[in-house]
N, C-alpha and C positions, 0 to 999 in steps of 0.2 A: 544440379547443372540446368542452366537456362537451355532450352532447344529452339532454335531460331531457323526457318528454313530460307535463305538468303539466295536472291536471282542477280545475275551480272547485270549492270546498267543496259537499257534497252531490250531487256529479255521480256518475253510474256510472263505475266505471273503464273503462280502454281494455283492447284486446288480442283476440284473437279466443274464440268460445266454448270450454268444455271439453266434453269427450263424458265422460258419467257410466256407468260401466261396473259400476256394481253394488258390493257383491251385491243381486241382485234376482232375483225368482221363485225364491226359497229353498224346496226340496224339489223343482226343477226339474218343477212342473206342466204337464202335457202341454196343458192350454190357458190356459196363462199366471195361473193363479190360484194361484201360491205365495204364499211371503210376504216381506217386506221392510220395510223404514221403520222409523222411531221417531217414536211421534205420540202426542200427550199431549190432543188434542182433534179435534173435527171438527163441521160443521154443513153443513146441507142444509135448503133451502126447500122447504115440503110440494109447492107448486105448480110445482115445479120440480126433482123430484128427481134428475135427472141432472147438478146441478149440486153439487157438494162441496167444501168447502174445509176444510182441515187443516193441522195445523202439529206441531212437537214440540220438546223439549228436555232430555229427562231425562239425567240425567249428565252434562252439559256440552254436549249436542248442541244445535244452532242449524240448524233445516231451512228456518226463513222459514215462509211460506206457500204449500202446494200447491194446486192449485186443478184439478178435474176437470169437465168438461161432458159425460161421455159416462158417467156413473153408477160412476166408479173404473176404468175399463179404461185410460186414459190419463192423465198426471198434469203439470201445467206449474208451473212457479217463478215466484210472482206477488208478489215484496217490494221493487218500486222504491219507496224512500222509507221501509222499514222499517229502519231502521237498527240495531234490537235482532230479530234473527231468532230468539231462544231464545223459543218460543211455546209459552205457557201455556193461553192460550183461543181459541177464535175463536165468532163468534156473528153472526145476522143480525138488524139491525134488524126488529123485528116488523110494521113499516108500510111494507115494501118487499118485496113477495111475490114478486119477480123474482129476488130474492136477491144485490142490486148493492149496498147498502148494508151492511156488513162491518165490525166492531169485532174486533181481535187484542188479547188481553191479553198483556203481555211481562215481563220482569224488571224493565224501567224504565218502565212505564206502559202508557196504553192508545193503540193506532194507530187510526185510522178509514179508510176507504176509501168513497167513492162511487160507485164505476165497476166495481164488480165484482173487485175486488184489482188492478186495471191500476195503481195508485198508490196511497200511504198516506201519512197526515199526523199526525205526533203530536199528539196532545191535551195540549200543553204543561204544562197545569197539574197532569196527573197523573204528571209525571216524578219528582217529588219522594217520591211515596207508595209507593215500592218496588214488588213485583212485583205484576200483577192476574192472577187465574186464572180467574174464569168469569163470567158473564152471566146477567141475569134481567130480566123483565118486574113491575111492581107498581105500588100505588098509595099516593101519599103524600097526606094530606087529602082523599081523593077524587080525586086528579088522577093519570092515568098519569105515571109515572116509569122510565127504564132504571135497571138496578142491577147493580154489579159489586163482588167482594169483592177487597180489596188487602192488603197484608202487615198493616196496622193499622188497617182499618177497612172499612167499605161505603161505595161510591162513587154517588153519584144524578146522574142529568140527567132532565131534563123530556122525555118521550118525544115530546111535538109540537114541542120545539125545532128548530132549524134545523141542519144538518150541522155538525159542529165545534164545537157551543156547549160552553160550558163545563161540566164535571164539579165534582160539590162533594162533600164528604167525611163521614162520620160516624163519629167516632173508637169505636173497639172497647175492652173492658176489657184487652186484652192482643193479642198477635201471633196471625194466622192463617196456617196453613200454608200452603205454595204448590202444594199437591195438594190442598187444602179446596173441593171443589165449593160453589158457591152454592144453598142449599134455602130457598125460601119458599113462604108460604101465604097466601092473602089470603080475611079473614074480615070481612064487614060493610065493605067498602071501606078496611080497613086491612091493610097486607100486614106480616107478621112474617119475621124471617128466623131460622133456626137453623142455630146454626155451632159448630164447638169452637174454642175459644181456648187455642190452645198448640201444642208442636212436633207435626211430623206423627208422631210414632209415638205420641202419647197428649195430650189436653187436656181441657178442662173444659167442659160443654155450656150453651149461653147460647141463650135467646129474644131477639130484638130487635124491638120494635114501633117501627116508623117513622113517627116522630111529624113529622118536617120534614125537608127535604132535608139537613140539618147536625146531625140530634138523632135519637137515639131513645131510649126506654126498656129499657136493658138488665136481664134478668130472668136470674138466676143468680149462680154456677154451681148447675146444677141438682142438688139433693142429695134423695136416699131420706130418708123420714122414720124417726126411732127407732123401734123396735117393742120390746114387750114381751110376751115368752112365757111361758105358764103350766105348760108341758110340753117333754119332749122331743121333736124332731121326728127321723125317719128320711129319709134321702134315699138310695134304691136306684139303683145305678149313677152313683152320684157319689163324687169324692174331693176330699178337703181338702187333699191333700199331694202333688198331681200337679206335679211340677217341682221341688219342695222337700227332696228327700232325694237324694244322692249313692249310697247305699248302704241297704240294710232297716237297717242300724242307725246311720246317719249324717245327720241332717236339720238343716235351717237353724234359726234362731231361731223359738220358737213351737213347735216340734213336737218331741214328746216319744216314741220309741219305748218301749212298756210290755210288750212280751212277744209270743209268738207263740201263738196261740188255735186249736182245732179248728173252733169254730163264732162265728158274729155274737154269739150271746149270752154266751160267755166274754167275749168282748173288751169287751162291754157292762158286764157284772159287773166287770171290771178298772177300767173307765172310773170305776164309780161309787165305787171304792175310792181313785182317783188323789187326791192332796194336793197342791197346792191343787186344788179343783174345776175340771175344765177345761170350755172353753165349748164344744169339739166334738171329734169323734172320726172316725176312719177305719178300717176293718177290711179288709184284703185278704183274700179268702177263698183258701181251700185249692186255688185254680183253677192248675193246672200252668202254664198261659201266663202266671201272673205271676211265673214265674221264683223267685228269692231271696225276692223281697216275701210270697211266698204264706202265710197264716195270721198275718201281722203287725198288731199293731194300735197305733194312736197316739193319744196325746191332745194336743190343742191348746189353746194358750191364749187364742186369740181366734177369732171367727168374724165373717166379713163376708158382706154378700149377692151378693160378686162372687168369692167363695171357692171354690165349688164348681165342677168340670170333671168331664165324662162320663168315666166310664171304667168297661169290663166287669169284672165280678166281685168289684164293691168298693162297699160302702155306707158311707155317712157320717152323723152325727148331729149336732144343735144341742141345747146346753142349754137350760131355760129361764133366763128373766131377760131382761135389755134387750140388745138389739141394736141398735148405733149406726149410724145411716145414713149410708152414703156418697156423695160427690160422683160423679157420672157422669163416668167416664174414658173419653172417645171418641176415635176418630182420624177417622172422617168420620161425618156422620149425616145423613138426608133426612128430612125431613117429608110427611107425606101430604097434597097438596094439594088433598085435598078435605075434610081433618081437622085443624085445628091440635095437638089432642093426642094425635096418632097419630104414630109417629116410629119408624124403623129408626136403631142406630147400630153401626158397630164399635167394640169395646172395646179401647183403646190396650193394646199389650202382647201381649194374648191373641189379637186379632183373629179375632174370632168375633162373630156376629150378633144383637144385641139388638133387644128391642123393646117399647114403650112405648104405652098406648092411653089413657092419663090424664095426659098431659102430663110426664110423668116422675115422677110419685108413685110408680108402682111400675114395676119392669123385669122383663122376664123374657129368659132367653137363649132364643133359636129352637133348641130342641131337634132339630127336623126338619133342621138344616142345621148340621152338624158337620164344617165346613170352612173353611180359612181366609177369609177378608173382610176387605177392607179399603176398597173404596170401595161404597156402598150407594144404594138409589134407590127409590122409590115412584111410579110413574107415574101418570096419569090415571085411567088404566082400574082403579087399585088391584094391578097386578102388581107383586111384589116382586122388585128384581136384587140381586147382589153381584157383586164383581170383585176379583181378585188373581191371585198367581201360581198358586195352586190352579186358576183358570180363572172363567169367567164361569157364572151360575146364575141361573135364574128360577123363580119361584113364582107361579103363576094362580092360585093359591086361598086368599090371604093366609096365606102361609107354611105351610101343611098339607103340602103336597107340593112337592119341588124337582126341577129338572131341569138338567144339565148341558148347555151351550150347544156345540156342536162346530163345529170347521174340517176340513172334509174336503176332500184333495186328491188328484189322480192322477197320479203321477210318469209321465215318459217308459219309464223301467224297467219301468213294470206294477204298482208298489206302489200301495195304497190306504193314505193316513196320515189319520189320524183324531186330531185333537189339541185338548184342551181345555186343559191349562195354557197359559196366555200373560202374559207381564208386562204386565197390563192396568193403565193408566193413569186411566182414568176412567170413567163411566158417564152420558156427557151426554143431556141431551134434545137430538135430533138433527134430527128432521124433524116437525115438529108434534108431534104423538104417538108417534113414531118413536124406538127408540133404537139406538146404535151404541157399539160396544166399539172405541175407539183403544187401541191396545197397542204396544209395542217391536217387534210384528212385523206393524203394519200396520193397516188399519181393517176391520172387519168389522161388517155389520149385521143387527139382529134380524129374523127372518122369524117373525111371528106365528103361522104355521101348523105351524111346524118347529121342531126343537131343533138344526139347523142352521143356522151363521151363514150370511149372503152376504158373499162375496170382495167388498172394493172396493179390493183392495191394487194389482192393474194392473200397470203397470209403475214403480211408486213404487221410487225408488233413493236414498232419503234414511236408509241407514242409519247406523249409529255403527262406522265403519271404524279399525282401529288400526294396522294393516300392510298392505304389498304386498310380498310375498315371488314373485318373478319369475324362472322360468327357462326355457330353450327345453324343448319336447318333441319326442316322435317324430313327430307330427302335422304338423310344421311351424309350429306356433305356439307359442304361450307359456301356459305354466301359471301362474297366479295364484292363490296363496294367502294369504288376509284373515284376520288376527286382527280378531274384531269384540267387542261389547258386547251381551250380551243373545242372543247366539248363541254356538254353538261354532264352530271354525274353517270358513270357507268356502273352497270351493276350485271354480274354474274354470279347463277344459282347451282354452279357446280365446279366452283374453285377455279374458274377460269378457262373451262373446255368451250363454253358458249359464252355469248355476252347478250343476253335478250332485253334486258333492262326490265321496266316495271309494265304490267299490263293495266288496262282501262280498270278503273274502278279502286287500284291500288293508290295509297296517298304516297307518292315518290317525293322526294325533294327536288321537284321540279324547279322551283324558284332560285335554288341554288345556282345553278349556271355555271360556267366555267370558274374554275379556280375552288381554294377552301381546302379544308383539310378535317381528320378525325380519326377516331377508332374505336374499336370494339371493347368489350370488357369480359375478358375471359371466357368462359363456355356459356356465358349467361342470355346471350343475344340482344342484351342491352347494347346501345351504339350511340354513340355522339359525333355531330357534324357541325362544323361552323363556317361561314364565311360573311366578311364584313361585318355589317351589325345585327346578323341574325345567328341563331344557334337552333339546331335541329335533335331531336332524340327517337331513338326506336327502341321498341319493347319485343319486337319479334324479327329481328335480325336483319334489319333494313329493310323488310317488305313494305312497311307504312311507316311513315315520318310524320311527325308534330313540330311546328315552328315558334320560335319566339324571337322577340325583338331586343336588342342590346344598344346600349349608349354608345360603344365603341367595339371595333372589333375583337375578340376574345382570342386566347391561344392558353398554351401552358397547361393543359388539361390532364389532371391526375384524380385516380379514385382510391378511396378506402377499400380495402380488403374484409372479407367474412373472417373472423377468428377461425385459425387451423388453414386457411387457405391464402395461397400467395397469388391467385389468379381472379378468385371471383368476388365480384363486388358486392358491399354491403349497403349502399344507396348512398353515402357520403362522396361528395365530388368536388373538386377545387380548381379552379382556373383564374387567369389573370386577364385584365386589359387595361390599356393606360388611355388617359384623356385629358386634353388640357386644364391646368390647375384652376379650379373652382367652378367648372362644368358641371363634374358628377360628384354627387357626394355618397349619400346610401340611397338604396333602391332594389327593386326587384323584378323578376318578369317570371311568368308562367307560358309553355309553347302549348300551343293549339292546332287541332288538325281542322283540315278543308279551307283551304284556300293559299297554298305557297305559291300558287302560281300569280298573285296578286297582292292582297294586303299583310296582315300579320299571321297568317296561319301555318300548318306545315304539310296539306296535301296539295297535289294539283288542283288546279282552278277547276270546276265542274265544267266550262266551254273550253278547257285546254288541255288534252290529255299531255302527260310526258313525253317528250321526243327528244333524244341526245343531242340534236343540233343546236338547240334553244341554249342561249347562254347570258350572259349578263347585260350585253348590249341591248337585249329584247327586253330585259326585266326591269332594269333599272337604268334609264337613259342618264348620261352625264357623267356615270362613274367608270371611266375608262381606264380599268389596271393596265391594259397593255401599253397605253400611251404615256402611263405614268412609271413605265419601266419593267413592266412584266408583273407577272403572278407574286403573291404573298406566297414565299415557301414556309410550310409546315413542318416542324420536328416536333414528335412529342415532348412535352413537357417545358417546351421552349417556347416564349414570346419573342417577336420581333423587338428589336430594341426600341424604347419608348422615344419618342420625339422629345426634344429639348423643352424644359417647362412643362412637360406631362406628368401627371401623377398615376402611378400603378394604383388599381383596385384589385381587393381578393374578392373572387366570386366562390359563393359557395351554394350547393345544392345538397338536399337530404334525399330526392328521390330519384337519383341515376341521371341527373341533367335535365329532367322535364321541368323544374323550375329555377331559377336563381334570385339569390339576394347578394348584394356588393356594397362594399364600404372601402373609403381610402385607406391605402396603408400608410404607416407613419414615415414622415422624409427620412429617417435613417435607414429604411428597408423599401427600396425600391426595386423589386427583383426581376428578372429576366426570365427565371424557371421556377418550378417546382418539383417536387419528388415526396412520394410517402414510402414510408418504411413498410413493405408488404407485411412484415412479422409481428408490427407491434402498432405503437399509435403516433409516431412522429410525422409531422408534416415539416419538409423542409423548404427554404425557399433561399435563392442565391443570385446574384448577379456577377460579373466580372471581380467583383471586389469585395464581396461578403458572402458569408456562409452562415444563416440562422435556422433554428429549428423552434417549431412550437409544440408542444404536449396537449392543446386545447382547442384543437382544429382551427387554429388561426387567430382566435381571441389575444393571444400575447404571443411575444417572440424573444427569443434569448438575443442576446447583443451578439455582432458580428464574431465569428470564431476568431480566435489568436492562437489556434493550435500550432505546436511544432510542425513544421514542414509545409505548413499551406500557404503556399507561395504562388506568384503567378497571376494570369486572368483566368477566371474561372468560367468554364463554358459549359458543363453537364453534369448533374449528379445522378450516378446510379446506385442503389441501394440493394445489398444481397440480404442483410439481415440487420439490426442494430448494431453489430460490430464492426461488418465488412461491407466498406463502400468503395465507390470509383468516384473520381472526377476527373472530368476530362478538361485540358487547358486550351488557351487560344494559343498555338503555334509553339506547344511544349507538350513534354512527354506526360501523361496521366498520371494521376496520384492514387495511393490506396492507402486506406485505415484498416487495420485490423483490431483496432480498441475502441472503436464507436466514436471516431474523431479527435481523440486527444493527442493522437499524432498522425503525420501521414509521410507517405515516402512515396518516390518515384518508381514505376513500374520499368524496370532496366530492360526488362526483356523484349520489349516493343519499342526500345529508345530509337533503333533506326528508323523507323516511321516516321520520325519529327525531326529529322537532323537539316531539313531545309525549312523548317518554320510551319509545318503541317498543321491545321485544326481538324480534329476528327471527332464524328458522334460514336455514341457508345450505346450497344442494345445488349440487356441481358434477358435470358431466356425464361422461361415460367420456373423452372427449377430454380433458377439462381445460379445453378454449375457452369452455366456457358457464357462467356462474354465475347461479344464481338465490337472491334472496332471499325468502321467504315466511313469512307468519305473520299474527299478527291483534294489534290495540290497542284493547282493549275501551272505553277511553276516548274512543274516536271516538263511541261512540254519545250521549255527553252533546254533543258537538259537530255532532251532524246529519249524522255523515259515515259511509260504509262502513268498516269496520274491518279488512278483510282485505286484504291487499297481498301481488302477485305480480309480482316485477320481475325481468327479466334482463338479463344484461350479457354481449356477447361480446368483449370486449377488455380482460378484467381488472379489470373494474369502472369503466372510464374513463366510458362510455357506458351509459345505462339506457333500457328499454323497460317501459312498464306492460303486464303479461300478465294481471291479474286477471280481466278478462271478464267472464263472467256469474254467477262466482260468486254464492253466497249467504250460504252459513255463516261463522259469525265463529269458528268451530273448526277451524281448519286442523290439520292433523298434519305427519307429516313427509314429504318429498319422495322419491323415488326415480327414478333414471334405469334405463332399458333401452334401448342402444344411441341411437338419436336422440330416442327418446319419453320424455316427461316425467310422470310420475305422481304426483298429489297426493293424497294420504290425508286425508279428513276425518270429522269427526263431525259427521253431518247432511246430505250428499252423496255418501257413500260414497267410493269409489275414482274418481277422476277423472283425465282423460288428456289431454294435449295432443301429438299425432303431429307426427313431424319438428319437433321443438321447435329442436333445433340446427341452423339454415340459416344 
């Protein structure tokens, strides 16, 4: 008889709790004030500053709501009833000074709690309005209202209404980006919203005067007026060609090189003779720091008010005549809560700070603050703030001077770490007039008497982990190396208890940066890692790595076992990569140590020690995974789907992944995954429509299997032995064979997990006796159910037990076995583990 533990709809899952082992306290601060987390928002009541709520969602993270009652030293997960745990905004009801009445903005509407986040209820009317990012208080018709910004409008609710009362919506003239912070100002009993309408990289700026709970008067897009100039104007230290020329004599449309001149006057004289008359010019002085551009003069066919860019040793000019006004292009905007005509905005694409003091009729770039700015804010005291990957900055004197805000840590090995750059996600009003900076590295709070931020990270463990590379070490514990997003690779030498990383002189995988994946190989201390066009291998449990180069990103790594062992590697390894047809044929690559920080080796470069904050943007300029849609997610044995027109290549190694050769696979076999038989010599390849096997290490392959019952779209193959195997499928119940693949049958005991079309991954224990299905069904959000599932079978899929336990994330990743322990990698709760899971 099948034994299935079923739960009522909306109930929390069964099973023991998971241990969350990090990474946390990154930088190994001696007082536990290191960094971790992935946060988008935070809120705290002014009358109870020890109480903090926070949450995150960047790049697919789903951390749920986390809560601290001791000022950020310790954090708990508080997401009961919160089915969408991708948190964009968190806010406290202004009439609940204790902080127990909380709102959470998610990708699927507003959730509300009146018991300090012990439980949550979806405000159902908001579910169809898309994501909800942030909240504010305001007045409509003189009456107090709660406000929120959503994907396509402004949400409103009477402030005095009872809890869980209905929200209403004011339609916006376009989309509002999901990182746009709601900025409001109230004048004479009427609240206005200042917001950017458009994408996160840039949009148009609008005011909205709130007339009624479902109606506003929208003014915009704000546009600078046309201006007619009677004479030339010169702009020292400003360039009109910045980023518009690929070489001194090759420029984009509208920019014409007109020669090399010794002086600005010579350039201006040449400009006056140019036909047709230009609208502007730029002269690059004979300053040697300008390299090949020194002395060059350029005429421009157009001049716009946003075209000037600060640059030393350069001067530009504007011709007389009409200059057409431009619409203000903004990424984020913040109105002064004391003056509706005064606002800051970050300009889309340029990501620098601009200011207007007359409601947008004129704007000026904040010349004293030439650093990257995406998020901006003006607080009630008139202080200015900006935040982006360049760091967080404050001006206490109306933009005249700016100070960088620092995060200072002291590692146990005696280092003092002083960091300004972080992946800041917002500048929210945090605690009354207080300001905090949530980021992909945790939460830090403004100290108005210092430029050092106060850490509220504590034991936060909601990082975005992508792998768990496990090996035994000489200390009798386990080495755990983890690929991360928004961090370089992390390392713990005591199975997650501390995260010290690599020390000086060790060959760390420092050039990997954020992203990537990999795995260990049994108890051998052999390990493999890969990211983009590089692979790394280690023979000492991850302490030292060598790097090699590949023609394309690899994946689907598997390894052959020693005779008589289900886990220990024999040396032969296989993987896949896909490349455009005709680009790659046969080839080979070997890893080498000494220089992973720069060229083609595998160790940190001699002049740059490993540091966890270093990521790909610093290593390989121009390869922006985040802008391309986030990190490539790794799943053992699987390759990301090849692009149309690509050819899949089989990679082969005989030395535990230290060197590789490759060759294209036949057109009839273009797999997305590999698997090996741990008890024999079979190498399997599969894609959604084909399962093939090779008995000669990939030199030849069988035709696609036509076995009885082998139906549906295949997702992942798991091999117990030559006779017993499992196939997970896309949106369907997994299959099992007990006759070596001659026939396949559905695992009816877990059919309930797939009734809504879920696709789950599988993981087999080292012994092959325990099978785990794990993954998420995001459709569960709309059904009022928790979408993540972890189920375990100890008898080849006949009976199943729910082991989901206290997980909160709806972004689970790969499962990794080590001996009897099962590690589940997540994007939002870091690496989690259940000990003695095979029992």
